[in-house]
C-alpha positions in Angstrom: -67.9 -25.0 70.2 -69.8 -28.1 69.6 -70.2 -27.3 66.0 -66.6 -26.7 65.6 -65.8 -30.0 67.1 -68.2 -31.7 64.9 -66.9 -30.0 61.9 -63.3 -31.0 62.9 -64.3 -34.6 63.4 -66.1 -34.7 60.0 -63.0 -33.4 58.3 -61.0 -36.2 60.0 -63.4 -38.9 59.0 -63.4 -37.7 55.4 -59.6 -37.4 55.2 -56.4 -39.4 55.3 -56.7 -40.2 59.2 -60.0 -42.0 58.5 -58.3 -43.9 55.7 -55.4 -44.8 57.7 -57.6 -45.9 60.6 -59.6 -48.3 58.3 -56.3 -49.8 57.1 -55.0 -50.1 60.5 -58.0 -52.2 61.6 -57.5 -54.4 58.6 -53.9 -54.9 59.6 -55.1 -55.6 63.1 -56.9 -58.8 62.1 -53.5 -60.4 61.3 -51.5 -58.9 64.3 -53.9 -60.0 66.9 -53.3 -63.7 66.1 -49.8 -63.2 67.3 -50.7 -61.1 70.3 -48.8 -63.3 72.9 -45.7 -63.5 70.6 -45.8 -59.7 70.4 -46.2 -59.3 74.1 -43.3 -61.6 74.6 -41.2 -59.5 72.1 -42.2 -56.3 74.0 -41.3 -57.7 77.2 -37.9 -58.6 75.9 -37.4 -55.1 74.6 -38.4 -53.7 77.9 -36.0 -56.0 79.7 -33.3 -54.8 77.3 -34.0 -51.3 78.1 -33.8 -51.9 81.9 -30.6 -53.8 81.4 -29.2 -50.9 79.4 -30.2 -48.4 82.0 -28.8 -50.5 84.7 -25.5 -50.6 82.7 -25.4 -46.8 82.6 -25.9 -46.6 86.3 -23.3 -49.3 87.0 -20.9 -47.4 84.8 -21.4 -44.3 86.9 -20.6 -46.1 90.0 -17.6 -47.7 88.3 -16.2 -44.3 87.3 -16.9 -42.9 90.7 -15.1 -45.7 92.3 -12.1 -45.3 90.1 -11.9 -41.6 90.5 -12.5 -41.9 94.3 -10.0 -44.7 94.7 -12.7 -46.9 96.4 -11.0 -50.2 95.5 -13.1 -52.2 97.8 -16.2 -52.1 95.5 -14.2 -52.1 92.1 -14.2 -55.8 91.5 -17.9 -56.3 92.5 -19.0 -53.3 90.4 -16.9 -54.4 87.4 -18.3 -58.0 87.5 -21.9 -56.5 87.7 -21.1 -54.5 84.6 -19.9 -57.5 82.7 -23.0 -59.5 83.8 -25.3 -56.8 82.6 -23.5 -56.5 79.2 -23.6 -60.3 78.8 -27.3 -60.2 79.8 -28.1 -57.5 77.3 -26.4 -59.5 74.5 -28.4 -62.6 75.3 -31.7 -60.5 75.5 -30.8 -58.9 72.3 -30.2 -62.3 70.5 -33.5 -63.7 71.8 -35.3 -60.6 70.8 -34.0 -60.7 67.3 -35.0 -64.4 67.0 -38.5 -63.6 68.2 -38.6 -60.6 65.7 -37.7 -62.8 62.8 -40.0 -65.7 63.9 -43.1 -63.3 64.1 -42.2 -61.4 60.9 -42.0 -64.8 59.0 -45.1 -66.3 60.5 -47.1 -63.2 59.8 -45.6 -62.9 56.3 -46.5 -66.3 55.4 -50.0 -66.1 56.8 -50.7 -62.8 55.1 -49.4 -64.1 51.8 -51.3 -67.3 52.1 -54.5 -65.5 53.0 -54.2 -62.9 50.1 -53.2 -65.6 47.6 -56.4 -67.5 48.5 -58.5 -64.4 48.4 -57.1 -63.4 44.9 -57.9 -66.8 43.5 -61.6 -66.6 44.7 -62.0 -62.9 43.6 -64.4 -62.3 40.8 -62.6 -63.0 37.7 -63.8 -60.1 35.7 -62.9 -57.6 38.4 -59.5 -59.2 38.7 -58.7 -58.7 35.0 -58.5 -54.9 35.7 -55.2 -55.5 37.3 -51.9 -56.3 35.5 -50.2 -59.5 36.6 -47.2 -57.7 37.7 -49.1 -55.3 39.9 -50.8 -58.4 41.6 -47.5 -60.1 42.1 -46.0 -56.8 43.6 -48.9 -56.3 45.9 -49.0 -59.9 47.0 -45.1 -60.2 47.7 -43.8 -56.7 48.6 -46.8 -55.1 50.3 -47.6 -58.3 52.3 -43.9 -58.2 53.4 -44.1 -54.5 54.4 -47.2 -55.4 56.6 -45.5 -58.4 58.2 -42.5 -56.3 59.1 -44.7 -53.3 60.2 -46.8 -55.3 62.5 -43.8 -56.1 64.7 -42.1 -52.8 64.2 -44.9 -50.4 65.1 -46.8 -51.1 68.3 -44.2 -53.2 70.2 -41.5 -50.8 69.2 -43.7 -47.7 70.1 -44.2 -49.1 73.7 -40.4 -50.0 74.0 -39.2 -46.6 72.8 -41.7 -44.8 75.0 -40.7 -46.8 78.0 -37.0 -46.2 77.2 -37.5 -42.5 76.9 -39.6 -42.2 80.0 -37.3 -44.3 82.2 -34.2 -42.5 81.0 -35.8 -39.2 81.6 -36.9 -40.2 85.2 -33.3 -41.1 85.9 -31.9 -37.9 84.6 -34.5 -35.9 86.7 -33.7 -37.9 89.8 -29.9 -37.1 89.7 -29.9 -33.6 88.0 -33.1 -32.1 86.5 -30.9 -29.4 84.7 -29.8 -32.1 82.2 -33.3 -32.9 81.1 -33.3 -29.6 79.2 -30.7 -30.9 76.9 -32.9 -33.9 76.1 -35.5 -31.8 74.6 -33.4 -29.4 72.6 -33.8 -31.4 69.4 -37.5 -32.2 69.9 -39.0 -29.2 68.0 -36.7 -29.9 65.0 -37.7 -33.6 64.9 -41.4 -32.9 65.2 -41.2 -30.2 62.5 -39.4 -32.4 60.1 -41.7 -35.3 60.7 -44.7 -33.1 59.9 -43.1 -31.8 56.8 -42.0 -35.3 55.6 -45.5 -36.9 56.3 -47.1 -35.8 52.9 -43.8 -36.5 50.9 -43.6 -39.9 52.5 -47.3 -40.8 51.5 -46.7 -39.8 48.0 -43.4 -41.5 47.8 -44.7 -44.8 49.0 -47.5 -44.7 46.4 -45.2 -43.7 43.6 -42.7 -46.4 44.6 -45.3 -49.1 44.8 -46.7 -48.0 41.5 -43.3 -48.0 39.7 -42.4 -51.4 41.3 -45.6 -52.9 39.9 -44.9 -51.3 36.5 -41.3 -52.8 36.4 -42.5 -56.2 37.5 -45.3 -56.3 34.9 -42.7 -55.2 32.1 -40.3 -57.9 33.2 -43.0 -60.6 33.5 -44.4 -59.8 30.0 -41.0 -59.6 28.4 -39.8 -62.9 29.6 -43.2 -64.6 29.0 -43.0 -63.4 25.3 -39.3 -63.6 24.6 -39.9 -65.8 21.6 -42.0 -63.0 20.1 -39.5 -60.3 20.9 -36.7 -62.3 19.2 -38.9 -63.1 16.1 -39.7 -59.5 15.5 -36.2 -58.4 16.3 -37.5 -56.2 19.2 -34.5 -56.9 21.6 -33.1 -53.3 21.2 -36.6 -51.7 21.7 -37.2 -53.7 24.9 -33.8 -53.0 26.3 -34.4 -49.2 25.7 -37.7 -49.5 27.4 -36.1 -51.3 30.4 -33.6 -48.5 30.6 -36.2 -45.8 30.5 -38.2 -47.5 33.3 -34.9 -47.8 35.3 -34.2 -44.1 34.7 -37.7 -43.1 36.0 -37.2 -45.3 39.0 -33.8 -44.0 39.8 -34.9 -40.5 39.3 -37.8 -41.0 41.8 -35.7 -42.8 44.4 -32.8 -40.1 44.1 -35.4 -37.4 44.6 -36.6 -38.9 47.9 -33.0 -39.7 48.9 -31.9 -36.2 48.5 -34.6 -35.1 50.8 -33.6 -37.8 53.2 -29.9 -36.7 53.2 -30.9 -33.1 54.0 -33.1 -34.3 56.7 -30.5 -36.6 58.2 -27.9 -33.9 57.9 -30.1 -31.4 59.9 -31.0 -34.0 62.5 -27.3 -35.1 62.9 -26.3 -31.4 63.3 -28.9 -30.8 65.8 -27.8 -34.1 67.6 -24.3 -33.0 67.6 -25.2 -29.6 69.1 -27.2 -31.3 71.7 -24.3 -33.7 72.5 -21.8 -31.0 72.7 -24.1 -28.8 74.8 -24.5 -31.8 77.1 -20.7 -32.2 77.3 -20.1 -28.5 78.1 -22.9 -28.5 80.8 -21.5 -31.7 82.3 -17.9 -30.4 82.5 -19.3 -27.3 84.1 -21.3 -29.2 86.7 -18.3 -31.4 87.5 -16.0 -28.4 87.8 -18.3 -26.7 90.1 -18.6 -29.8 92.2 -22.4 -30.3 91.6 -22.0 -33.8 90.3 -19.4 -36.5 90.1 -17.4 -37.8 87.1 -19.6 -40.8 87.1 -22.8 -39.0 87.1 -21.6 -36.8 84.1 -20.8 -40.0 82.2 -24.1 -41.5 82.9 -25.9 -38.2 81.8 -24.0 -38.1 78.6 -24.9 -41.7 77.9 -28.6 -41.0 78.9 -28.7 -37.9 76.8 -27.7 -39.9 73.6 -30.4 -42.5 74.6 -33.1 -39.7 74.9 -32.2 -38.1 71.7 -32.0 -41.4 69.8 -35.2 -42.7 71.3 -37.0 -39.6 70.4 -35.8 -39.8 66.8 -37.0 -43.5 66.8 -40.4 -42.4 68.1 -40.8 -39.8 65.4 -39.6 -42.2 62.7 -42.6 -44.4 63.5 -44.8 -41.9 61.7 -43.3 -42.6 58.3 -43.4 -46.3 59.1 -47.0 -46.0 59.8 -47.6 -44.3 56.6 -45.7 -47.0 54.6 -47.6 -49.7 56.6 -51.0 -48.4 55.9 -50.2 -47.6 52.2 -49.3 -51.3 51.6 -52.5 -52.2 53.5 -54.5 -50.0 51.3 -53.1 -51.5 48.1 -53.9 -55.1 49.5 -57.3 -54.1 50.5 -58.0 -52.9 47.0 -57.6 -56.6 45.8 -59.0 -58.6 48.6 -62.1 -56.4 49.1 -63.3 -56.8 45.5 -66.3 -59.0 44.9 -65.9 -62.7 45.8 -67.2 -65.7 44.0 -70.0 -67.6 45.8 -69.0 -71.1 46.6 -72.0 -71.7 48.9 -73.6 -74.3 46.8 -70.9 -76.9 47.1 -73.2 -79.6 48.9 -76.0 -79.0 46.6 -73.8 -79.6 43.6 -72.3 -82.7 45.1 -75.7 -84.2 45.9 -77.0 -83.3 42.4 -73.9 -85.2 40.8 -74.5 -88.2 43.1 -78.0 -88.5 41.8 -76.9 -88.3 38.0 -73.3 -89.6 37.9 -74.4 -92.8 36.0 -76.5 -91.0 33.3 -74.4 -87.8 33.1 -75.0 -84.1 33.4 -76.1 -81.8 30.6 -76.3 -78.0 30.1 -79.5 -75.9 29.6 -79.3 -72.2 28.8 -82.4 -70.2 28.0 -82.8 -66.5 27.2 -79.3 -65.7 28.4 -78.3 -62.0 28.4 -74.8 -60.5 28.9 -72.9 -57.3 28.2 -69.4 -56.2 29.0 -68.6 -53.5 31.6 -68.1 -51.1 28.7 -71.9 -51.6 27.8 -71.2 -53.7 24.6 -73.9 -56.4 24.4 -72.7 -59.9 23.6 -75.8 -62.0 24.1 -79.4 -61.1 24.0 -81.9 -64.0 24.5 -79.4 -66.8 23.7 -80.5 -70.4 24.1 -78.8 -73.8 23.8 -78.9 -77.4 25.2 -76.3 -80.0 25.2 -76.5 -83.6 26.8 -74.5 -86.5 27.7 -72.8 -88.4 24.8 -73.2 -85.3 22.6 -70.7 -82.9 21.1 -72.1 -79.5 20.5 -70.1 -77.0 18.4 -70.2 -73.2 18.8 -69.3 -71.4 15.5 -69.0 -67.8 14.5 -66.7 -65.1 13.5 -64.0 -64.1 15.9 -65.0 -61.8 18.6 -68.7 -62.7 18.5 -68.8 -64.4 21.9 -67.7 -68.0 21.8 -65.1 -67.8 24.4 -67.4 -65.5 26.5 -70.1 -68.1 26.3 -67.7 -70.7 27.8 -66.7 -68.3 30.5 -70.4 -67.9 31.3 -70.8 -71.5 31.5 -67.9 -71.8 34.0 -69.4 -68.9 36.0 -66.3 -66.9 35.5 -68.6 -64.0 34.6 -72.2 -63.8 36.0 -75.1 -63.9 33.5 -77.1 -60.8 33.7 -80.4 -62.2 32.4 -82.1 -65.4 31.5 -81.5 -69.0 32.9 -78.4 -71.2 32.9 -78.5 -74.7 34.6 -76.8 -78.0 34.7 -79.5 -80.6 34.1 -79.7 -84.3 35.0 -79.2 -86.7 32.0 -81.0 -85.8 28.8 -83.5 -83.6 30.7 -84.7 -80.6 29.0 -86.1 -77.2 30.2 -89.2 -78.2 28.4 -89.8 -81.0 30.8 -91.6 -80.1 34.0 -89.8 -82.6 36.3 -86.3 -82.1 35.1 -83.6 -81.8 37.9 -81.8 -78.5 37.5 -79.1 -76.6 39.4 -78.1 -73.1 38.8 -74.7 -72.4 37.3 -72.5 -71.0 39.9 -68.8 -71.1 40.8 -69.7 -74.2 42.8 -70.7 -76.1 39.5 -67.1 -75.7 38.1 -66.2 -79.1 39.8 -68.4 -80.7 37.1 -66.5 -79.1 34.3 -63.1 -79.8 32.4 -61.8 -76.8 30.4 -59.2 -76.6 27.7 -58.7 -73.0 26.9 -57.0 -71.5 23.9 -53.2 -71.4 23.9 -50.6 -73.3 25.9 -51.8 -74.1 29.4 -49.3 -76.6 30.6 -47.4 -76.0 33.8 -43.7 -76.6 34.4 -43.0 -80.1 35.8 -43.4 -83.6 34.4 -46.2 -84.8 32.2 -47.4 -86.9 35.0 -47.4 -84.0 37.5 -49.4 -81.9 35.1 -52.0 -84.8 34.8 -52.2 -85.3 38.5 -52.9 -81.7 39.1 -56.5 -82.4 38.2 -56.6 -85.9 39.7 -54.0 -86.4 42.3 -54.7 -90.1 42.9 -54.5 -91.0 39.2 -52.5 -94.2 38.4 -49.9 -94.3 35.7 -52.4 -96.6 33.8 -55.0 -94.0 34.0 -52.7 -91.3 32.7 -51.7 -93.5 29.6 -55.3 -94.1 28.7 -56.2 -90.4 28.9 -53.0 -89.7 26.7 -54.1 -92.3 24.1 -57.7 -90.9 24.0 -56.2 -87.5 23.3 -53.8 -88.9 20.6 -50.8 -87.9 22.8 -49.4 -91.3 23.7 -47.8 -91.8 20.4 -45.2 -89.1 21.0 -45.0 -89.4 24.8 -44.2 -93.2 24.6 -41.2 -92.4 22.3 -39.7 -90.0 25.0 -36.9 -91.5 27.2 -38.7 -90.9 30.4 -42.3 -91.4 29.1 -44.9 -89.7 31.4 -42.2 -88.5 33.7 -40.6 -86.3 30.9 -40.1 -82.8 31.9 -42.2 -79.9 30.5 -40.6 -76.4 30.6 -42.5 -73.2 31.4 -45.5 -72.5 29.2 -45.2 -76.0 27.6 -41.7 -75.5 26.4 -40.1 -78.5 24.7 -43.3 -79.4 23.0 -44.9 -78.2 19.8 -48.2 -76.4 20.0 -50.1 -79.5 18.7 -48.5 -81.7 21.3 -49.1 -79.3 24.1 -52.9 -79.1 23.0 -53.1 -82.8 23.0 -51.6 -83.0 26.5 -54.0 -80.4 27.8 -56.9 -82.4 26.4 -55.5 -85.5 28.0 -55.4 -83.7 31.3 -59.1 -82.6 30.9 -60.2 -86.1 30.0 -58.3 -87.7 33.0 -60.4 -85.6 35.3 -63.5 -87.4 34.2 -65.8 -84.3 34.5 -69.4 -84.7 33.3 -69.0 -81.5 31.1 -66.0 -81.0 28.8 -65.4 -77.5 27.3 -62.9 -77.2 24.4 -62.2 -73.6 23.3 -60.4 -73.9 19.9 -58.4 -76.6 21.8 -57.8 -78.6 18.5 -56.8 -75.6 16.3 -53.1 -76.7 16.3 -54.0 -80.3 15.3 -54.2 -81.5 11.7 -57.7 -82.4 10.5 -57.2 -86.1 10.9 -55.9 -86.0 14.4 -58.7 -83.5 15.3 -61.4 -85.9 14.1 -59.7 -88.8 15.9 -59.6 -87.0 19.2 -63.3 -86.0 19.0 -64.3 -89.5 18.0 -62.4 -91.0 21.0 -64.5 -88.6 23.2 -67.8 -89.6 21.5 -66.9 -93.3 21.7 -65.9 -93.2 25.4 -68.4 -95.0 27.6 -68.2 -92.3 30.1 -71.4 -90.0 30.0 -69.7 -86.8 29.0 -71.2 -83.8 27.6 -68.8 -82.0 25.2 -68.9 -78.4 23.9 -66.3 -77.1 21.4 -65.6 -73.8 19.8 -64.0 -73.8 16.5 -63.1 -71.8 13.4 -62.6 -74.9 11.3 -66.0 -76.4 10.1 -64.2 -79.7 9.0 -65.2 -81.5 12.2 -68.8 -80.2 12.3 -70.0 -83.4 10.5 -69.3 -85.6 13.7 -70.9 -83.0 16.1 -74.4 -83.8 17.4 -75.5 -80.2 17.1 -73.9 -77.0 15.7 -74.9 -73.6 17.2 -74.0 -70.5 15.3 -73.6 -67.2 17.2 -75.6 -64.6 15.2 -77.1 -61.4 16.2 -76.2 -62.1 19.8 -78.2 -65.4 19.8 -77.3 -69.1 19.4 -79.0 -70.6 16.4 -79.0 -74.3 15.5 -77.6 -74.9 12.0 -79.4 -77.2 9.6 -77.5 -80.1 7.9 -77.5 -78.0 4.7 -76.0 -75.1 6.4 -73.3 -77.3 8.0 -72.5 -79.0 4.6 -72.3 -75.6 3.0 -69.8 -74.4 5.7 -67.6 -77.5 5.2 -67.7 -77.3 1.5 -66.8 -73.6 1.5 -63.9 -73.9 4.0 
């Protein structure tokens, strides 16, 4: 016997119930914060149940008074019935308000918490998910949980209390009527068990399809210019129609199942109701009960049947709730970035803010998850008031090196530090701090492509320095050679930028991005092909402005154009998974052959 129990328990632990239990515990961390509010909502629901049952009993007395011509109690009983109905209406409205309040609070808290956790999730792990999928999980699944937290445990208590209390009243007045309350139970339980697996699969399919459609829409609207340029409008319209066809087919399949289920439950409910009517008429005709008692029984019979249906419907609700929790857990339980070195980095910067901060990398190793090696024993150094260039063919690892510097991806071997001033790894007393996510506060980064946000130019600038004055913004724009076109705009720095930098050319958007990075006054500036859309003269001027700035800035640029290499302090070429310093002859040859 013991072995059979252990075997059964092991199967439960390995199966769906164990998974649901873990997901339920994850949901509980949010629900417990609103325990008092949920208790209040439950009490309101129980009060509403008591008032409703009281109304049924008062209705019984009212019918008995009318049929028995006991006019002395008619007015008093009628007033009691009105009072109970008014009370039920008030409790219902308060309950609805409490329900909405709890749902909105939990929804906001879950979304805020998940949003923050997504942002601090390991970047490389996060790239395995489509943006549309992340958006669907963050919005739809979080809302499902916030609604489910309120609709599950409190409603389970309320429904159970309603069923038991109504059943007790029925037993008290006439136990024979209790039989009719259970006539539909076997059908309801059987259908719930049958629908369980279908519900799980449907929820997963629905969530996956929602994410797929969200991703398609997001990519389409983000790349509408490319779609127009390649005359792909008809193709994308057809793709949308196909996705909609798949979604509709999936929903209709489940809807058909729901219709047959509802028809069967409704038929059973009607049979139970008509059986209750027939039995009630017989009991009244035989003189066993009064007309009022029959009216009350019919009302309570509907209550029992409906409440039983509500209780069984909590099973699919639990499936949907835990499915959404599982999808969110996939995201928030991925590896997190380590920000535990904040104080160490702050103290390091205080020690070196006047002389600047350099970057020292030695023997670095890195390979993608696919196993492709990018770097093997790569080394480089850059110090304040220097501009170091990274050159090499596309796909050789220039952008990857900058991501490693930003700790967006962890190094897998070797050493990578920020170093004080012009200190080198070769010096025994150099002040070093390991590169971690905490060191990002010492970096400014201008990636490839357009990275401006919707809003005004000034708002974009103040994203990186909220207390920046208009004068500081103008100075940064001048250093990035952006003030010449911003100053000619009617609203100047308060001119609007559309989504993805709309309203500006690529070259203008790049200069605005550089200005934003300069405004931040970070000790280390990373420019990833950030001047690719500029003409050669403007590119040189921007880099010269950075070099001539009195601020002790360390600058690293990646570029395909060797025309600016002449003004760089040092040029590293990525060759055979290493970083090799180019000689002046090699630099001149690259510039000559460009």
